[in-house]
MMTF fields as JSON, N, C-alpha, C and O atoms, coordinates in Angstrom:
{
  "mmtfVersion": "1.0.0",
  "mmtfProducer": "UNKNOWN",
  "numBonds": 411,
  "numAtoms": 412,
  "numGroups": 103,
  "numChains": 1,
  "numModels": 1,
  "chainsPerModel": [1],
  "groupsPerChain": [103],
  "chainIdList": ["A"],
  "bondAtomList": [4, 2, 8, 6, 12, 10, 16, 14, 20, 18, 24, 22, 28, 26, 32, 30, 36, 34, 40, 38, 44, 42, 48, 46, 52, 50, 56, 54, 60, 58, 64, 62, 68, 66, 72, 70, 76, 74, 80, 78, 84, 82, 88, 86, 92, 90, 96, 94, 100, 98, 104, 102, 108, 106, 112, 110, 116, 114, 120, 118, 124, 122, 128, 126, 132, 130, 136, 134, 140, 138, 144, 142, 148, 146, 152, 150, 156, 154, 160, 158, 164, 162, 168, 166, 172, 170, 176, 174, 180, 178, 184, 182, 188, 186, 192, 190, 196, 194, 200, 198, 204, 202, 208, 206, 212, 210, 216, 214, 220, 218, 224, 222, 228, 226, 232, 230, 236, 234, 240, 238, 244, 242, 248, 246, 252, 250, 256, 254, 260, 258, 264, 262, 268, 266, 272, 270, 276, 274, 280, 278, 284, 282, 288, 286, 292, 290, 296, 294, 300, 298, 304, 302, 308, 306, 312, 310, 316, 314, 320, 318, 324, 322, 328, 326, 332, 330, 336, 334, 340, 338, 344, 342, 348, 346, 352, 350, 356, 354, 360, 358, 364, 362, 368, 366, 372, 370, 376, 374, 380, 378, 384, 382, 388, 386, 392, 390, 396, 394, 400, 398, 404, 402, 408, 406],
  "bondOrderList": [1, 1, 1, 1, 1, 1, 1, 1, 1, 1, 1, 1, 1, 1, 1, 1, 1, 1, 1, 1, 1, 1, 1, 1, 1, 1, 1, 1, 1, 1, 1, 1, 1, 1, 1, 1, 1, 1, 1, 1, 1, 1, 1, 1, 1, 1, 1, 1, 1, 1, 1, 1, 1, 1, 1, 1, 1, 1, 1, 1, 1, 1, 1, 1, 1, 1, 1, 1, 1, 1, 1, 1, 1, 1, 1, 1, 1, 1, 1, 1, 1, 1, 1, 1, 1, 1, 1, 1, 1, 1, 1, 1, 1, 1, 1, 1, 1, 1, 1, 1, 1, 1],
  "groupList": [{"groupName": "UNK", "atomNameList": ["N", "CA", "C", "O"], "elementList": ["N", "C", "C", "O"], "formalChargeList": [0, 0, 0, 0], "bondAtomList": [1, 0, 2, 1, 3, 2], "bondOrderList": [1, 1, 2], "singleLetterCode": "X", "chemCompType": "L-PEPTIDE LINKING"}],
  "groupTypeList": [0, 0, 0, 0, 0, 0, 0, 0, 0, 0, 0, 0, 0, 0, 0, 0, 0, 0, 0, 0, 0, 0, 0, 0, 0, 0, 0, 0, 0, 0, 0, 0, 0, 0, 0, 0, 0, 0, 0, 0, 0, 0, 0, 0, 0, 0, 0, 0, 0, 0, 0, 0, 0, 0, 0, 0, 0, 0, 0, 0, 0, 0, 0, 0, 0, 0, 0, 0, 0, 0, 0, 0, 0, 0, 0, 0, 0, 0, 0, 0, 0, 0, 0, 0, 0, 0, 0, 0, 0, 0, 0, 0, 0, 0, 0, 0, 0, 0, 0, 0, 0, 0, 0],
  "groupIdList": [1, 2, 3, 4, 5, 6, 7, 8, 9, 10, 11, 12, 13, 14, 15, 16, 17, 18, 19, 20, 21, 22, 23, 24, 25, 26, 27, 28, 29, 30, 31, 32, 33, 34, 35, 36, 37, 38, 39, 40, 41, 42, 43, 44, 45, 46, 47, 48, 49, 50, 51, 52, 53, 54, 55, 56, 57, 58, 59, 60, 61, 62, 63, 64, 65, 66, 67, 68, 69, 70, 71, 72, 73, 74, 75, 76, 77, 78, 79, 80, 81, 82, 83, 84, 85, 86, 87, 88, 89, 90, 91, 92, 93, 94, 95, 96, 97, 98, 99, 100, 101, 102, 103],
  "secStructList": [7, 7, 2, 2, 2, 2, 2, 2, 6, 4, 4, 4, 1, 7, 7, 3, 3, 3, 3, 3, 3, 7, 7, 2, 2, 2, 2, 2, 2, 2, 2, 6, 7, 7, 6, 6, 7, 6, 2, 2, 2, 2, 1, 7, 1, 6, 6, 1, 7, 3, 3, 3, 3, 3, 6, 6, 3, 3, 3, 3, 3, 3, 3, 7, 7, 6, 6, 7, 7, 4, 4, 4, 2, 2, 2, 2, 2, 2, 2, 2, 2, 2, 2, 2, 2, 2, 2, 6, 6, 1, 7, 7, 7, 7, 4, 4, 4, 7, 3, 3, 3, 3, 7],
  "xCoordList": [110.602, 111.187, 110.504, 109.331, 110.497, 110.504, 110.05, 110.765, 108.839, 108.573, 109.661, 109.801, 110.42, 111.328, 112.593, 112.687, 113.097, 113.683, 113.244, 114.007, 112.025, 111.648, 111.03, 110.527, 110.603, 111.134, 112.525, 112.907, 113.037, 114.591, 115.364, 116.371, 114.663, 114.911, 114.469, 114.981, 113.469, 112.675, 113.29, 113.496, 113.587, 114.19, 115.87, 116.591, 115.981, 117.346, 117.044, 117.889, 116.411, 116.133, 115.636, 115.722, 115.169, 114.721, 115.795, 116.857, 115.359, 116.789, 116.608, 115.43, 116.978, 117.047, 116.427, 116.869, 115.684, 114.735, 114.725, 114.268, 115.367, 115.42, 114.161, 114.138, 113.23, 112.551, 111.018, 111.296, 110.289, 109.329, 107.865, 107.871, 106.782, 105.779, 104.263, 103.552, 103.976, 103.621, 101.728, 100.839, 101.548, 100.407, 99.681, 100.235, 98.175, 97.519, 97.959, 97.946, 98.175, 98.928, 100.235, 100.405, 100.978, 102.131, 101.829, 102.344, 100.515, 100.536, 100.117, 100.594, 98.978, 98.554, 99.685, 99.644, 100.793, 101.889, 102.839, 103.516, 102.788, 103.088, 102.503, 103.184, 101.438, 100.569, 100.67, 100.426, 101.073, 101.253, 102.923, 103.18, 103.52, 105.001, 105.726, 105.734, 106.152, 106.962, 107.56, 108.252, 107.515, 107.881, 109.172, 110.04, 109.499, 110.827, 110.93, 112.123, 110.337, 111.105, 110.255, 110.409, 109.421, 108.929, 109.7, 109.041, 111.113, 111.915, 112.477, 113.176, 112.235, 113.313, 112.473, 112.973, 111.088, 110.473, 110.188, 110.545, 109.825, 109.572, 110.521, 110.345, 111.945, 113.122, 113.826, 113.43, 114.923, 115.442, 117.177, 118.135, 117.281, 119.036, 119.453, 118.593, 120.399, 120.962, 120.157, 119.821, 119.743, 119.695, 118.469, 118.217, 117.554, 116.069, 115.79, 116.755, 114.326, 113.502, 112.508, 111.533, 112.432, 111.378, 110.298, 110.647, 109.059, 107.961, 107.863, 107.939, 107.631, 107.489, 106.075, 105.601, 105.602, 104.4, 104.825, 105.447, 104.331, 104.753, 103.364, 103.005, 102.788, 101.208, 100.389, 100.363, 99.84, 99.013, 99.405, 98.666, 100.555, 101.317, 102.202, 102.865, 102.17, 103.302, 104.276, 103.853, 105.518, 106.608, 107.318, 107.204, 107.95, 109.162, 110.599, 110.666, 111.835, 112.744, 113.865, 113.587, 114.968, 115.607, 116.437, 116.923, 116.772, 117.443, 118.56, 119.435, 119.044, 120.896, 121.445, 120.813, 122.595, 123.153, 123.349, 123.11, 123.915, 124.237, 125.745, 126.663, 125.757, 127.169, 127.141, 128.174, 125.984, 126.12, 126.69, 125.757, 128.066, 128.349, 127.499, 127.177, 127.218, 126.584, 126.761, 125.781, 128.007, 128.043, 127.503, 127.363, 127.162, 126.456, 125.13, 124.765, 124.264, 123.041, 122.525, 121.859, 122.945, 122.602, 122.308, 121.299, 123.846, 123.822, 122.404, 121.9, 122.098, 120.818, 119.578, 118.806, 119.514, 117.997, 118.034, 117.143, 119.182, 119.315, 119.29, 119.256, 119.326, 119.319, 117.454, 116.636, 117.425, 115.863, 114.979, 113.9, 115.246, 114.444, 114.539, 113.463, 115.762, 116.005, 115.587, 115.152, 115.662, 114.66, 113.125, 112.358, 112.57, 111.447, 110.836, 109.896, 111.485, 111.566, 111.467, 110.555, 112.416, 112.5, 111.023, 110.115, 110.652, 109.052, 108.016, 106.904, 108.379, 106.83, 106.973, 106.23, 107.862, 108.082, 108.348, 107.692, 109.108, 109.442, 108.713, 108.512, 108.076, 107.011, 108.516, 109.625, 107.952, 108.886, 108.999, 108.209, 110.125, 110.301, 111.647, 112.624, 111.122, 112.197, 113.052, 112.434, 114.13, 115.172, 114.149, 114.249, 113.555, 113.197, 112.056, 111.48, 111.597, 109.93, 110.958, 110.194, 112.319, 112.798, 113.077, 113.611, 112.665, 112.911, 113.656, 113.706, 113.992, 114.63, 113.748, 112.925, 113.444, 112.375, 113.15, 114.214, 112.617, 113.463, 111.922, 110.871, 112.195, 111.194, 112.087, 111.759],
  "yCoordList": [78.973, 78.451, 77.434, 77.777, 76.541, 75.523, 75.888, 76.676, 75.448, 75.908, 75.309, 76.063, 74.139, 74.092, 75.584, 76.488, 75.568, 76.536, 77.648, 78.276, 77.852, 79.689, 79.637, 80.75, 78.584, 78.646, 78.59, 78.919, 78.309, 78.267, 79.964, 80.373, 80.749, 81.451, 82.734, 83.678, 82.2, 82.84, 83.21, 84.361, 82.039, 81.827, 82.226, 82.259, 82.487, 83.181, 84.622, 85.265, 85.159, 86.778, 86.764, 87.942, 86.148, 86.321, 86.789, 86.198, 87.917, 88.146, 88.124, 87.769, 88.278, 88.091, 89.177, 90.309, 89.062, 90.209, 89.931, 88.922, 91.091, 90.813, 91.779, 92.997, 91.103, 91.954, 91.974, 91.289, 92.276, 91.923, 92.012, 92.536, 91.391, 91.094, 92.285, 92.019, 93.343, 94.177, 93.813, 93.397, 93.99, 93.439, 94.644, 95.727, 94.526, 95.566, 97.315, 98.544, 96.436, 97.584, 98.033, 99.251, 97.492, 98.159, 99.182, 100.3, 98.503, 99.532, 101.028, 102.136, 100.566, 101.613, 102.92, 103.928, 102.374, 103.072, 103.744, 104.753, 103.108, 103.421, 104.686, 105.6, 104.542, 105.588, 107.003, 108.075, 106.793, 107.863, 107.701, 107.684, 107.638, 107.719, 108.72, 109.917, 108.41, 109.765, 110.787, 110.346, 111.886, 113.148, 113.065, 112.668, 113.395, 113.185, 111.756, 111.481, 110.849, 109.4, 108.918, 107.699, 109.158, 108.903, 108.695, 108.071, 109.074, 109.265, 107.891, 107.494, 107.118, 105.805, 104.787, 103.662, 104.923, 103.735, 104.639, 104.118, 105.438, 106.206, 106.666, 107.265, 106.355, 107.3, 105.999, 104.844, 106.725, 105.822, 105.038, 105.78, 104.124, 104.01, 102.797, 102.136, 102.635, 101.592, 101.669, 100.572, 103.049, 103.307, 103.38, 103.487, 103.325, 102.993, 102.134, 101.44, 101.5, 100.193, 100.177, 100.849, 99.591, 99.415, 98.561, 97.407, 98.741, 97.752, 97.159, 97.813, 95.453, 94.793, 93.74, 93.459, 93.332, 92.821, 91.287, 91.052, 90.363, 88.946, 87.912, 87.624, 87.511, 86.878, 87.949, 89.124, 87.591, 88.75, 89.611, 90.45, 89.326, 90.022, 91.04, 91.042, 91.95, 92.969, 93.141, 93.174, 93.219, 93.226, 94.708, 95.627, 94.841, 96.059, 95.697, 95.135, 96.076, 95.479, 95.632, 96.5, 95.107, 95.36, 94.614, 93.642, 94.946, 93.891, 93.289, 94.154, 92.176, 91.749, 92.079, 91.922, 92.5, 92.402, 91.098, 90.207, 90.92, 89.275, 89.15, 89.947, 88.025, 87.931, 88.351, 88.433, 88.561, 89.205, 88.69, 88.18, 88.686, 88.227, 87.323, 87.936, 86.13, 85.269, 86.339, 86.721, 86.643, 86.926, 88.35, 88.963, 89.125, 90.286, 90.578, 91.561, 89.413, 88.921, 89.955, 90.96, 89.531, 90.431, 91.462, 92.01, 91.979, 93.461, 94.407, 95.403, 93.705, 93.82, 93.863, 94.817, 92.637, 92.366, 93.541, 94.383, 93.472, 94.88, 96.399, 97.358, 96.199, 97.98, 98.16, 98.902, 96.948, 97.073, 97.074, 97.653, 96.527, 96.746, 97.751, 98.336, 98.584, 99.881, 101.082, 102.034, 101.152, 102.266, 101.633, 102.595, 100.72, 100.418, 101.0, 101.79, 100.506, 101.56, 103.003, 103.701, 103.478, 105.428, 105.255, 105.651, 104.813, 105.38, 104.921, 105.448, 103.606, 103.574, 104.16, 103.81, 104.92, 105.521, 104.554, 104.601, 103.842, 102.821, 101.732, 101.407, 100.793, 99.54, 98.678, 98.887, 97.648, 96.762, 95.881, 94.944, 95.847, 94.54, 94.398, 95.089, 92.315, 91.439, 91.116, 90.731, 91.171, 90.783, 89.046, 88.579, 88.532, 87.128, 87.095, 86.119, 88.701, 89.051, 89.156, 88.994, 89.363, 89.633, 88.48, 87.548, 88.454, 86.894, 87.121, 88.249, 86.368, 86.082, 85.835, 85.058, 86.205, 86.041, 86.119, 86.711, 85.614, 85.397, 85.938, 85.297, 87.268, 87.59, 88.361, 89.021],
  "zCoordList": [71.956, 73.262, 73.982, 73.831, 74.575, 75.129, 76.341, 76.96, 76.953, 78.587, 79.707, 80.67, 79.744, 80.486, 80.185, 81.014, 79.411, 78.773, 79.639, 80.373, 79.521, 79.83, 80.89, 81.04, 82.248, 83.439, 83.829, 84.952, 83.207, 83.87, 83.403, 83.98, 82.297, 82.279, 83.429, 84.032, 83.294, 84.543, 85.809, 86.194, 86.47, 87.446, 87.804, 88.802, 86.401, 86.873, 86.747, 87.37, 86.34, 86.673, 87.93, 88.278, 88.821, 89.812, 91.0, 91.194, 91.743, 92.884, 93.887, 93.893, 95.206, 96.343, 97.189, 96.99, 97.904, 98.671, 100.106, 100.642, 100.757, 102.407, 102.985, 102.811, 103.624, 103.542, 104.73, 105.714, 104.779, 106.311, 105.177, 104.063, 105.8, 105.231, 105.571, 106.54, 104.817, 104.911, 105.712, 104.97, 106.76, 107.267, 107.398, 107.208, 107.789, 107.668, 109.064, 109.123, 109.617, 111.195, 110.401, 110.456, 109.841, 108.995, 108.139, 108.106, 107.095, 106.201, 106.687, 106.444, 107.507, 108.762, 108.595, 107.89, 109.66, 109.726, 108.554, 108.75, 107.454, 106.515, 105.581, 105.117, 105.469, 105.146, 105.792, 105.239, 107.059, 107.925, 108.524, 109.728, 107.903, 108.602, 109.62, 109.333, 110.443, 111.001, 110.236, 109.318, 110.318, 109.883, 109.399, 110.176, 108.145, 107.493, 107.38, 107.504, 107.227, 106.893, 105.867, 105.939, 104.922, 104.028, 102.806, 101.974, 102.338, 101.862, 101.94, 101.008, 102.977, 103.162, 102.603, 102.609, 102.023, 101.076, 99.839, 98.782, 99.768, 98.211, 97.499, 96.438, 98.174, 97.757, 96.361, 96.2, 95.567, 95.237, 95.486, 95.704, 95.442, 95.807, 96.798, 97.38, 96.896, 97.571, 99.015, 99.461, 99.943, 101.036, 101.493, 102.693, 100.528, 100.563, 100.991, 101.312, 101.335, 100.978, 100.093, 100.431, 99.004, 98.537, 98.657, 98.902, 98.565, 98.666, 97.254, 96.214, 97.386, 96.304, 96.27, 97.372, 95.397, 95.411, 94.841, 93.805, 95.775, 95.657, 96.105, 97.247, 94.88, 94.478, 95.318, 94.951, 96.253, 96.779, 97.999, 98.516, 98.364, 99.468, 99.055, 98.018, 99.978, 99.626, 101.151, 102.307, 100.717, 101.269, 101.591, 100.78, 102.657, 102.231, 102.869, 103.962, 102.067, 102.271, 101.275, 100.447, 101.098, 100.035, 99.429, 100.007, 98.079, 97.184, 97.148, 97.111, 97.138, 97.516, 95.907, 94.862, 96.061, 94.741, 94.526, 95.341, 93.108, 92.989, 93.468, 93.276, 94.094, 94.674, 96.356, 97.021, 96.819, 97.842, 99.374, 99.994, 100.208, 100.841, 102.075, 103.093, 101.97, 103.125, 104.634, 105.273, 104.948, 106.612, 106.11, 107.168, 105.17, 105.526, 105.931, 106.576, 105.393, 105.883, 106.883, 106.635, 108.007, 109.122, 109.301, 109.746, 108.697, 108.331, 107.909, 108.429, 106.901, 105.632, 106.692, 106.785, 107.499, 108.011, 109.162, 109.273, 109.988, 110.953, 110.782, 111.553, 109.234, 108.648, 108.642, 109.186, 107.643, 107.277, 108.676, 108.55, 109.982, 111.314, 111.456, 111.579, 111.533, 111.85, 111.099, 111.746, 109.859, 109.293, 109.175, 109.239, 109.066, 109.745, 111.085, 111.157, 112.027, 113.603, 113.236, 113.679, 112.409, 112.316, 111.598, 112.329, 110.487, 109.727, 110.42, 110.371, 111.326, 112.215, 113.842, 114.759, 113.934, 115.267, 116.353, 117.394, 116.195, 117.103, 116.93, 118.101, 116.147, 116.404, 116.454, 115.963, 117.282, 117.577, 116.871, 116.986, 115.775, 114.812, 115.013, 115.301, 114.555, 115.454, 114.312, 113.319, 114.228, 113.167, 112.827, 111.693, 113.537, 112.858, 112.236, 111.756, 112.268, 111.651, 109.977, 109.026, 109.57, 108.311, 107.743, 108.345, 106.29, 105.795, 104.147, 103.656, 103.696, 102.347, 101.498, 101.981, 100.144, 99.326, 97.8, 97.618, 97.07, 95.796, 94.744, 94.711, 93.966, 93.132, 92.518, 91.533]
}
């Protein structure tokens, strides 16, 4: 397979991920989450957040399904913030801290 075709196929398999970069401070809070919240980022399913590695950085958030409505992006962003606030015992997380990544 030629290099161009291989790159296009790789780009096609990428999904959109809505999340926040895990800083040292956030990692410390994830290492000792609020009681009863560990399931929110260690569980499986659509109601949970996932931790992903992108190059040398880690992010926490959720993947979007193909064909996800643009109008609902704000809802996903607010949901990621809300769950992170629960996990981190009220850490201040702003919606503008949440970004969209291709991974």
